[in-house]
FITINU-363108 format. One record per residue (C-alpha): residue number from 0; residue in one letter; chain; x, y, z. Coordinates in pm, 1 decimal, always signed. Layout:
// residues N
pos, code, unit, px, py, pz
NUM, A, A, X, Y, Z
...
END
This chain:
// residues 451
pos, code, unit, px, py, pz
0, M, A, -2786.9, -812.3, +4603.5
1, G, A, -2458.3, -821.7, +4409.5
2, R, A, -2348.3, -515.9, +4216.0
3, L, A, -2570.2, -461.9, +3911.6
4, F, A, -2355.8, -220.2, +3713.1
5, G, A, -2035.7, -358.7, +3567.3
6, T, A, -1778.8, -175.5, +3357.9
7, D, A, -2029.9, -146.7, +3073.7
8, G, A, -2374.9, -122.2, +3231.1
9, V, A, -2597.9, -409.6, +3340.7
10, R, A, -2547.7, -734.9, +3148.2
11, G, A, -2697.4, -1083.2, +3155.4
12, V, A, -2891.3, -1353.3, +2972.0
13, A, A, -3219.7, -1193.9, +2867.6
14, N, A, -3531.3, -1308.6, +3055.2
15, S, A, -3315.1, -1509.0, +3295.5
16, E, A, -3054.5, -1281.1, +3452.7
17, L, A, -3169.4, -958.8, +3287.8
18, T, A, -3546.7, -991.9, +3325.9
19, P, A, -3825.5, -750.4, +3227.2
20, E, A, -3889.3, -700.2, +3598.7
21, L, A, -3528.4, -590.2, +3650.4
22, A, A, -3539.4, -369.0, +3340.7
23, Y, A, -3850.8, -200.2, +3480.3
24, K, A, -3674.7, -136.8, +3811.3
25, I, A, -3365.9, +0.0, +3636.0
26, G, A, -3579.6, +233.8, +3424.8
27, R, A, -3780.5, +346.1, +3726.1
28, A, A, -3484.2, +400.9, +3957.5
29, G, A, -3267.6, +548.9, +3681.3
30, A, A, -3528.8, +801.6, +3573.5
31, Y, A, -3598.2, +893.5, +3938.0
32, V, A, -3230.4, +960.0, +4013.6
33, L, A, -3188.6, +1160.7, +3694.5
34, T, A, -3501.2, +1361.4, +3774.5
35, C, A, -3352.9, +1445.7, +4113.7
36, E, A, -3028.5, +1544.3, +3943.9
37, T, A, -3191.2, +1773.7, +3687.0
38, H, A, -3474.5, +1911.5, +3904.9
39, H, A, -3720.8, +1900.4, +3614.7
40, K, A, -3918.4, +1645.1, +3415.5
41, S, A, -3650.6, +1440.6, +3242.2
42, R, A, -3642.5, +1351.4, +2872.1
43, I, A, -3468.5, +1018.3, +2823.2
44, L, A, -3364.1, +876.4, +2486.5
45, V, A, -3390.5, +498.4, +2446.8
46, G, A, -3232.9, +286.6, +2173.2
47, R, A, -3158.8, -82.3, +2116.7
48, D, A, -2974.5, -318.5, +1889.0
49, T, A, -3131.6, -602.4, +1688.8
50, R, A, -3155.9, -878.4, +1954.5
51, I, A, -3486.6, -1061.9, +1984.1
52, S, A, -3509.8, -958.0, +2350.6
53, G, A, -3462.5, -589.2, +2273.7
54, G, A, -3830.8, -507.0, +2232.8
55, M, A, -3926.3, -688.6, +2552.0
56, L, A, -3663.3, -513.2, +2762.5
57, E, A, -3729.6, -177.3, +2597.2
58, A, A, -4099.8, -197.4, +2683.6
59, A, A, -4023.6, -279.7, +3046.4
60, L, A, -3754.4, -13.8, +3075.8
61, I, A, -3978.2, +255.4, +2925.4
62, A, A, -4261.8, +156.9, +3158.2
63, G, A, -4026.6, +219.7, +3448.5
64, I, A, -3919.3, +555.4, +3306.5
65, C, A, -4277.4, +671.4, +3252.4
66, S, A, -4387.4, +547.4, +3596.1
67, V, A, -4188.7, +826.9, +3764.2
68, G, A, -4323.0, +1096.6, +3533.9
69, A, A, -4031.7, +1116.1, +3291.9
70, E, A, -4064.9, +1135.0, +2912.9
71, A, A, -3917.2, +849.6, +2707.6
72, V, A, -3830.1, +888.0, +2340.6
73, S, A, -3762.0, +563.4, +2150.9
74, T, A, -3544.4, +560.7, +1840.0
75, G, A, -3581.7, +188.8, +1771.1
76, V, A, -3270.7, +12.3, +1637.5
77, I, A, -2968.4, +240.8, +1647.5
78, P, A, -2593.9, +216.5, +1728.6
79, T, A, -2471.8, +284.7, +2081.9
80, P, A, -2255.3, +583.1, +1973.7
81, A, A, -2561.8, +740.4, +1813.1
82, I, A, -2728.4, +753.9, +2156.3
83, A, A, -2414.1, +915.9, +2302.7
84, Y, A, -2415.6, +1176.7, +2023.1
85, L, A, -2788.8, +1248.6, +2020.7
86, V, A, -2838.0, +1295.9, +2395.7
87, R, A, -2599.5, +1592.7, +2393.0
88, T, A, -2710.6, +1746.8, +2063.6
89, E, A, -3086.8, +1701.7, +2093.7
90, G, A, -3140.5, +1825.9, +2449.3
91, F, A, -3197.8, +1498.0, +2633.4
92, D, A, -3123.6, +1461.4, +3003.0
93, A, A, -2999.8, +1105.0, +2956.5
94, G, A, -2985.5, +816.6, +2712.9
95, V, A, -3023.0, +442.5, +2752.3
96, M, A, -2891.8, +176.4, +2514.7
97, I, A, -3022.5, -179.9, +2526.7
98, S, A, -2745.0, -398.9, +2391.5
99, A, A, -2486.7, -660.7, +2484.8
100, S, A, -2243.3, -536.2, +2222.3
101, H, A, -2033.8, -822.3, +2077.7
102, N, A, -2195.1, -1097.8, +2290.1
103, P, A, -2428.6, -1368.7, +2149.0
104, F, A, -2795.6, -1289.8, +2086.4
105, E, A, -2927.4, -1449.9, +2407.1
106, H, A, -2741.5, -1190.0, +2615.3
107, N, A, -2853.0, -830.7, +2654.0
108, G, A, -2762.8, -525.6, +2856.5
109, I, A, -2872.5, -179.2, +2968.0
110, K, A, -2629.7, +112.3, +2956.5
111, F, A, -2700.1, +471.5, +3061.5
112, F, A, -2549.0, +790.9, +2922.8
113, S, A, -2565.5, +1129.9, +3089.5
114, G, A, -2693.3, +1438.0, +2909.8
115, T, A, -2332.4, +1519.8, +2812.1
116, G, A, -2297.3, +1190.5, +2624.8
117, Y, A, -2074.6, +1014.4, +2877.9
118, K, A, -2150.8, +703.3, +3079.1
119, L, A, -2299.8, +779.3, +3420.6
120, R, A, -2061.9, +856.2, +3703.5
121, D, A, -2011.3, +574.3, +3954.7
122, E, A, -2191.3, +766.0, +4228.5
123, I, A, -2502.3, +800.5, +4009.6
124, E, A, -2498.3, +426.3, +3934.7
125, D, A, -2456.4, +362.3, +4308.3
126, K, A, -2767.9, +570.9, +4381.8
127, I, A, -2968.7, +373.8, +4125.6
128, E, A, -2850.6, +43.8, +4275.4
129, E, A, -2929.9, +158.5, +4629.4
130, I, A, -3284.8, +253.8, +4534.9
131, I, A, -3342.4, -83.1, +4364.6
132, A, A, -3194.1, -268.8, +4662.9
133, N, A, -3434.6, -84.5, +4895.1
134, G, A, -3734.7, -197.6, +4692.0
135, L, A, -3790.5, +142.7, +4526.2
136, D, A, -3976.1, +251.7, +4840.9
137, S, A, -3854.6, +609.6, +4806.7
138, V, A, -3978.7, +649.9, +4448.0
139, D, A, -4301.4, +843.5, +4393.7
140, R, A, -4582.6, +729.4, +4164.6
141, P, A, -4726.0, +1040.5, +3997.0
142, T, A, -5081.9, +1020.9, +3866.2
143, D, A, -5312.8, +1213.4, +3634.2
144, E, A, -5131.1, +1453.6, +3400.7
145, K, A, -4798.3, +1390.4, +3577.1
146, V, A, -4766.1, +1035.3, +3441.5
147, G, A, -4474.2, +1005.3, +3199.7
148, T, A, -4516.0, +978.4, +2822.4
149, L, A, -4364.8, +782.0, +2536.0
150, D, A, -4280.7, +914.9, +2190.3
151, Y, A, -4115.2, +752.0, +1889.2
152, D, A, -3864.3, +938.5, +1672.7
153, T, A, -3687.2, +733.8, +1406.9
154, T, A, -3560.5, +1050.9, +1232.9
155, L, A, -3294.1, +1079.0, +1501.1
156, C, A, -3104.0, +798.2, +1330.2
157, D, A, -3087.8, +1014.7, +1015.9
158, K, A, -2934.6, +1297.4, +1220.4
159, Y, A, -2663.7, +1062.6, +1345.7
160, I, A, -2585.1, +949.4, +990.5
161, D, A, -2558.3, +1314.1, +879.1
162, F, A, -2322.7, +1381.4, +1168.8
163, A, A, -2101.0, +1083.8, +1080.3
164, V, A, -2086.8, +1194.9, +716.7
165, S, A, -1988.7, +1548.4, +826.6
166, T, A, -1672.6, +1417.3, +993.4
167, V, A, -1523.5, +1341.6, +649.4
168, T, A, -1365.2, +1655.5, +504.9
169, V, A, -1157.2, +1502.0, +225.1
170, D, A, -1211.0, +1660.3, -116.2
171, G, A, -1455.3, +1444.7, -309.9
172, G, A, -1558.4, +1252.6, -0.7
173, L, A, -1483.9, +883.0, -34.8
174, S, A, -1543.4, +857.2, -408.9
175, G, A, -1301.1, +620.6, -577.4
176, I, A, -1283.6, +385.5, -279.2
177, K, A, -1448.7, +44.8, -284.1
178, V, A, -1551.7, -63.3, +66.0
179, A, A, -1677.4, -400.9, +188.0
180, I, A, -1869.6, -394.4, +516.5
181, D, A, -1989.7, -659.3, +760.9
182, C, A, -2271.1, -523.1, +976.2
183, A, A, -2276.8, -819.8, +1219.0
184, N, A, -2655.3, -835.0, +1163.3
185, G, A, -2661.1, -560.2, +1422.3
186, A, A, -2721.9, -189.6, +1464.6
187, S, A, -2484.5, -79.2, +1187.9
188, S, A, -2728.0, -241.2, +941.6
189, V, A, -2931.3, +80.4, +957.8
190, T, A, -2641.8, +328.9, +931.4
191, A, A, -2313.2, +215.9, +776.5
192, E, A, -2411.9, +152.4, +414.2
193, R, A, -2618.9, +471.2, +399.4
194, A, A, -2335.1, +685.2, +533.7
195, L, A, -2075.5, +539.3, +298.4
196, K, A, -2297.6, +582.0, -6.5
197, K, A, -2367.4, +944.3, +89.0
198, L, A, -1991.8, +998.2, +77.1
199, G, A, -1965.8, +848.7, -272.0
200, A, A, -1796.6, +520.3, -184.3
201, E, A, -1873.2, +200.9, -372.9
202, V, A, -2018.8, -30.1, -108.2
203, C, A, -2056.4, -409.0, -87.4
204, V, A, -2244.5, -539.7, +217.1
205, I, A, -2284.1, -864.5, +410.3
206, S, A, -2455.4, -957.0, +739.6
207, N, A, -2705.5, -672.1, +717.4
208, K, A, -3025.3, -876.7, +751.1
209, P, A, -3088.7, -909.4, +1126.3
210, N, A, -3359.4, -1149.2, +1242.2
211, G, A, -3315.8, -1111.3, +1617.2
212, L, A, -3112.7, -1430.5, +1649.5
213, N, A, -2817.4, -1381.0, +1413.8
214, I, A, -2647.2, -1075.7, +1567.6
215, N, A, -2269.7, -1146.7, +1590.3
216, E, A, -2330.1, -1504.0, +1469.4
217, N, A, -2016.0, -1599.6, +1275.3
218, C, A, -1994.9, -1243.7, +1150.1
219, G, A, -1883.9, -894.6, +1247.8
220, S, A, -1568.9, -788.4, +1430.3
221, T, A, -1552.6, -1109.0, +1637.2
222, H, A, -1539.0, -1329.5, +1324.1
223, M, A, -1301.5, -1151.1, +1087.3
224, E, A, -1258.9, -1445.8, +852.5
225, Q, A, -1587.4, -1356.3, +679.6
226, I, A, -1502.2, -994.9, +594.8
227, A, A, -1149.4, -1099.0, +491.9
228, E, A, -1280.9, -1344.3, +232.5
229, F, A, -1556.7, -1108.0, +118.8
230, T, A, -1317.8, -814.9, +72.3
231, K, A, -1090.6, -1021.9, -149.1
232, S, A, -1378.4, -1176.3, -344.8
233, V, A, -1529.5, -838.5, -443.0
234, G, A, -1192.1, -669.4, -498.2
235, A, A, -1250.7, -399.1, -236.1
236, D, A, -980.8, -157.7, -122.7
237, V, A, -1075.5, -210.5, +241.1
238, G, A, -1318.2, -409.5, +453.1
239, L, A, -1484.9, -287.5, +772.6
240, A, A, -1644.9, -518.7, +1030.7
241, F, A, -1861.7, -378.7, +1310.2
242, D, A, -1980.3, -541.5, +1630.8
243, G, A, -2346.8, -577.1, +1730.9
244, D, A, -2399.2, -225.0, +1863.9
245, A, A, -2148.5, -61.8, +1625.2
246, D, A, -1926.0, +103.0, +1883.6
247, R, A, -1632.3, -101.9, +1753.7
248, V, A, -1483.8, -158.3, +1410.7
249, L, A, -1198.4, -367.7, +1277.3
250, A, A, -1065.9, -356.3, +922.6
251, V, A, -901.0, -573.6, +660.1
252, D, A, -674.0, -454.3, +382.4
253, E, A, -703.9, -530.2, +12.9
254, T, A, -532.0, -868.4, +61.3
255, G, A, -762.7, -974.0, +344.6
256, G, A, -500.1, -898.7, +611.4
257, I, A, -657.7, -805.2, +944.6
258, I, A, -610.7, -450.1, +1072.5
259, D, A, -688.9, -459.0, +1444.4
260, G, A, -748.0, -165.6, +1678.4
261, D, A, -375.9, -111.8, +1739.2
262, R, A, -305.3, -77.5, +1368.5
263, I, A, -610.7, +142.0, +1316.2
264, M, A, -486.1, +370.9, +1594.2
265, T, A, -139.3, +368.0, +1436.5
266, I, A, -277.8, +493.2, +1105.1
267, L, A, -504.8, +751.4, +1267.5
268, A, A, -239.7, +877.6, +1510.3
269, L, A, +25.3, +926.3, +1242.7
270, D, A, -222.5, +1097.4, +1009.9
271, M, A, -345.3, +1326.8, +1289.4
272, K, A, +9.9, +1407.4, +1396.2
273, K, A, +101.9, +1495.0, +1038.5
274, R, A, -197.1, +1731.4, +1021.6
275, G, A, -112.9, +1885.0, +1359.9
276, V, A, -438.9, +1780.6, +1526.6
277, L, A, -315.5, +1499.6, +1755.4
278, K, A, -320.0, +1667.2, +2095.3
279, Q, A, +15.9, +1645.1, +2272.9
280, D, A, +123.8, +1386.9, +2012.9
281, T, A, -46.9, +1128.8, +2234.5
282, V, A, -266.0, +823.9, +2182.8
283, V, A, -400.7, +637.2, +2487.5
284, A, A, -396.7, +256.3, +2481.6
285, T, A, -454.2, -25.7, +2730.6
286, V, A, -212.6, -282.0, +2867.3
287, M, A, -357.4, -529.0, +2614.2
288, S, A, -219.8, -338.9, +2313.7
289, N, A, +49.5, -523.8, +2121.5
290, L, A, +414.6, -466.6, +2207.3
291, G, A, +466.5, -360.0, +1847.4
292, F, A, +228.0, -67.9, +1898.2
293, F, A, +444.0, +79.8, +2173.3
294, I, A, +761.3, +24.8, +1970.8
295, M, A, +595.8, +204.7, +1675.5
296, G, A, +514.9, +495.1, +1909.4
297, E, A, +878.3, +528.0, +2016.1
298, E, A, +993.8, +523.5, +1652.2
299, H, A, +749.6, +797.6, +1547.5
300, G, A, +763.9, +1026.8, +1849.7
301, L, A, +426.1, +933.7, +1994.6
302, N, A, +346.6, +932.0, +2363.7
303, I, A, +135.9, +622.4, +2452.0
304, P, A, +3.4, +607.3, +2810.5
305, R, A, -130.8, +263.3, +2914.1
306, T, A, -450.1, +211.0, +3113.8
307, K, A, -638.3, -84.7, +3253.5
308, V, A, -847.1, -277.0, +3000.3
309, G, A, -1181.7, -111.8, +2926.9
310, D, A, -1285.2, +188.2, +2722.2
311, R, A, -1398.8, +373.3, +3035.4
312, Y, A, -1038.5, +375.9, +3163.2
313, V, A, -908.0, +494.8, +2826.6
314, L, A, -1167.4, +772.8, +2829.4
315, E, A, -1083.4, +870.5, +3188.5
316, E, A, -717.7, +917.8, +3094.9
317, M, A, -809.3, +1115.2, +2782.5
318, L, A, -1036.8, +1352.5, +2973.2
319, K, A, -795.3, +1391.1, +3263.7
320, S, A, -499.9, +1487.1, +3045.0
321, G, A, -666.0, +1650.4, +2743.4
322, Y, A, -594.0, +1388.0, +2477.7
323, N, A, -819.8, +1331.5, +2175.1
324, L, A, -733.3, +980.4, +2052.2
325, G, A, -737.8, +650.5, +2237.7
326, G, A, -870.8, +299.9, +2217.8
327, E, A, -834.4, -73.0, +2243.0
328, Q, A, -698.6, -353.4, +2031.3
329, S, A, -1058.3, -479.8, +1998.9
330, G, A, -1143.8, -185.2, +1772.0
331, H, A, -1309.4, +35.0, +2035.1
332, V, A, -1153.8, +367.1, +1928.2
333, I, A, -1244.3, +702.1, +2085.7
334, L, A, -1207.2, +1017.7, +1875.8
335, L, A, -1303.1, +1287.8, +2124.6
336, D, A, -1308.1, +1557.0, +1857.3
337, F, A, -1620.8, +1384.3, +1724.0
338, N, A, -1790.5, +1171.1, +1991.3
339, T, A, -1779.3, +1088.4, +2360.7
340, T, A, -1751.9, +711.5, +2323.1
341, G, A, -1618.9, +452.2, +2082.2
342, D, A, -1788.4, +499.4, +1744.8
343, G, A, -1736.0, +227.4, +1486.8
344, L, A, -1880.5, +424.3, +1196.1
345, V, A, -1686.7, +744.7, +1265.6
346, T, A, -1366.8, +545.8, +1323.7
347, G, A, -1417.3, +361.9, +995.8
348, L, A, -1482.4, +685.3, +805.6
349, T, A, -1175.4, +849.7, +961.7
350, L, A, -964.5, +550.7, +858.8
351, L, A, -1097.6, +572.0, +502.2
352, S, A, -1021.9, +945.4, +496.6
353, A, A, -660.5, +880.3, +598.4
354, L, A, -638.1, +608.4, +333.6
355, K, A, -763.9, +835.6, +56.9
356, K, A, -536.2, +1124.6, +155.0
357, S, A, -231.4, +899.2, +162.3
358, G, A, -279.2, +766.4, -190.3
359, K, A, -144.2, +432.7, -63.6
360, K, A, -290.7, +88.5, -12.8
361, L, A, -416.9, +2.3, +334.9
362, S, A, -160.9, -278.3, +362.6
363, E, A, +115.9, -17.9, +320.7
364, L, A, -24.8, +205.0, +594.0
365, A, A, -69.9, -90.7, +828.4
366, S, A, +292.5, -200.0, +780.1
367, L, A, +405.3, +102.1, +981.9
368, M, A, +343.9, -118.1, +1288.7
369, T, A, +501.4, -461.4, +1330.6
370, V, A, +270.5, -701.7, +1513.9
371, Y, A, +445.6, -923.6, +1766.2
372, P, A, +296.5, -1273.6, +1810.1
373, Q, A, +26.8, -1255.8, +2075.2
374, V, A, -194.9, -1533.8, +2206.2
375, L, A, -514.7, -1474.4, +2403.9
376, I, A, -682.0, -1777.4, +2563.9
377, N, A, -1012.3, -1743.7, +2748.3
378, A, A, -1056.0, -1957.3, +3058.5
379, R, A, -1431.0, -1995.4, +3112.8
380, V, A, -1514.8, -1993.5, +3484.5
381, K, A, -1815.4, -1935.1, +3704.9
382, N, A, -1886.9, -1563.8, +3712.3
383, E, A, -1849.7, -1545.2, +4090.5
384, N, A, -1508.1, -1717.3, +4068.4
385, K, A, -1331.1, -1502.9, +3809.5
386, E, A, -1127.9, -1304.7, +4066.7
387, L, A, -1023.7, -1607.6, +4276.4
388, Y, A, -719.9, -1705.1, +4068.6
389, K, A, -533.4, -1408.2, +4219.6
390, D, A, -524.6, -1576.8, +4560.8
391, D, A, -462.9, -1935.9, +4453.3
392, P, A, -101.1, -2038.2, +4537.1
393, E, A, -68.4, -2288.8, +4251.7
394, I, A, -197.3, -2047.2, +3989.3
395, T, A, +4.2, -1748.2, +4115.9
396, A, A, +316.8, -1966.4, +4112.9
397, E, A, +249.5, -2063.2, +3749.1
398, I, A, +195.0, -1698.0, +3655.1
399, Q, A, +526.8, -1604.7, +3816.5
400, K, A, +704.1, -1880.7, +3622.1
401, L, A, +557.3, -1745.6, +3296.2
402, E, A, +656.3, -1388.9, +3378.5
403, D, A, +1013.5, -1502.2, +3446.7
404, E, A, +1020.3, -1702.4, +3123.1
405, F, A, +902.5, -1420.6, +2896.3
406, K, A, +1028.9, -1106.2, +3070.2
407, S, A, +1325.2, -1064.0, +2831.2
408, S, A, +1139.3, -1126.6, +2505.3
409, G, A, +770.2, -1060.1, +2562.6
410, R, A, +515.1, -1016.4, +2837.3
411, V, A, +235.8, -1191.3, +3026.9
412, L, A, -101.9, -1043.1, +3121.5
413, I, A, -375.0, -1225.7, +3315.9
414, R, A, -703.8, -1050.4, +3389.3
415, P, A, -1072.4, -1123.5, +3454.5
416, S, A, -1319.3, -1006.5, +3190.2
417, G, A, -1532.0, -711.5, +3290.7
418, T, A, -1836.0, -832.5, +3094.6
419, E, A, -1817.0, -1214.3, +3066.5
420, P, A, -1748.1, -1514.2, +3297.5
421, L, A, -1390.6, -1543.0, +3171.1
422, V, A, -1031.8, -1507.0, +3285.7
423, R, A, -820.7, -1391.1, +2991.5
424, V, A, -465.9, -1526.5, +2957.4
425, M, A, -250.3, -1322.7, +2718.0
426, I, A, +115.7, -1388.1, +2633.1
427, E, A, +336.2, -1209.2, +2378.8
428, G, A, +665.3, -1349.2, +2255.9
429, K, A, +870.9, -1440.6, +1952.3
430, D, A, +770.5, -1808.8, +1931.7
431, K, A, +395.4, -1836.2, +1866.8
432, E, A, +383.3, -2213.3, +1919.5
433, L, A, +549.3, -2178.6, +2259.8
434, I, A, +334.1, -1891.1, +2384.5
435, N, A, +19.5, -2069.8, +2267.5
436, R, A, +118.9, -2383.2, +2459.4
437, R, A, +201.3, -2189.4, +2775.8
438, A, A, -118.3, -1981.1, +2763.5
439, T, A, -331.9, -2291.1, +2706.4
440, E, A, -169.8, -2472.0, +2999.7
441, L, A, -243.0, -2185.5, +3237.1
442, A, A, -599.1, -2138.5, +3107.6
443, D, A, -665.7, -2510.6, +3154.4
444, L, A, -541.2, -2488.6, +3513.9
445, I, A, -771.7, -2193.5, +3586.0
446, V, A, -1070.7, -2377.9, +3437.0
447, K, A, -987.2, -2692.9, +3633.6
448, K, A, -991.9, -2497.3, +3960.3
449, F, A, -1267.8, -2243.6, +3903.8
450, G, A, -1471.2, -2353.8, +3601.7
END
């Protein structure tokens, strides 16, 4: 059996790769391992996004949890960061989120959180995988009164909304700000508008009518053209676009200009530094952040360590060194003073707080960072082939040629996706037409060999 857990849980096409049978095994093995870890009957919180397969996988997962005598508590539709927050504040031993984040509706995933709100340690995931690989032979089947139970508690979503609202400490809340939001027909449909209205903002909403099939469909943070047009059409001061499970957010300014994760972190970092709450004057980014972000950091006295791509690596660096702000260009921003994972709603509210305190337009705040032209081309390959380009002489020779070409005025980054069957080709440079042509040529070569 290949490794189940990737960088962000177990992912696959629902009912094909990620089947109810597999979800049952994951729930059963996961609850068993966590029971062994805690030495008592575990309480496990379960949430999901709006995908049509969510109910099917949730039922199977919960059956597995209850089959080992653990207690499952279902919240229904809820954002991923809400699970991370609630497991540590409501006394749960673990949490599970059923979601494939920004991916299309036919995909789904299962992600565990520990009782402290962090993703499970690798050794815990390894134990779960080992038990599944061995046919769950070592897992007991309690009977009678020891059988696990299922409860439903939709009020937990209200507690998360109250928490998110409490992170805004600006006088008058967000009154006087007009906000457009795109909920991606996903989990933020049940939280974002309510939180913003509680804070007194004027709110205009799109893509908040999920039907199980339309999550991330031409909307949300992966399709920013919709929120850009909507923000301009309603005359909003800012637009916020979430992804399907609401752990990411991207923004647009009053002109419809896109504010990506790098620019959001720029605004937050400079505001936090000014207030004296940015620990060690540091913000953690990944190697995918724009060159302009690092130049901005040098100009404003910020330390910006770079990690591998993936929020788990950003978080590892933050925890290791005691930093409280980090994130990715994709809008996955971690504010450790508030939550243990990327939280689209809290990030959006923190951005709006900085905007209100500044008294400026969002376009002015965003101009503190100059964005260098950057092209990202996805080479779609077979999932089992996405690491093979590293050992192919023709491809490695082409990569070396690109690195030599752009080393004085940009950079080249090639990497396999951690969650999709893709090899990502990214080039930064001064001439957008040239870098686009070069990136496309290399991506086409990778697809030709390994697609």
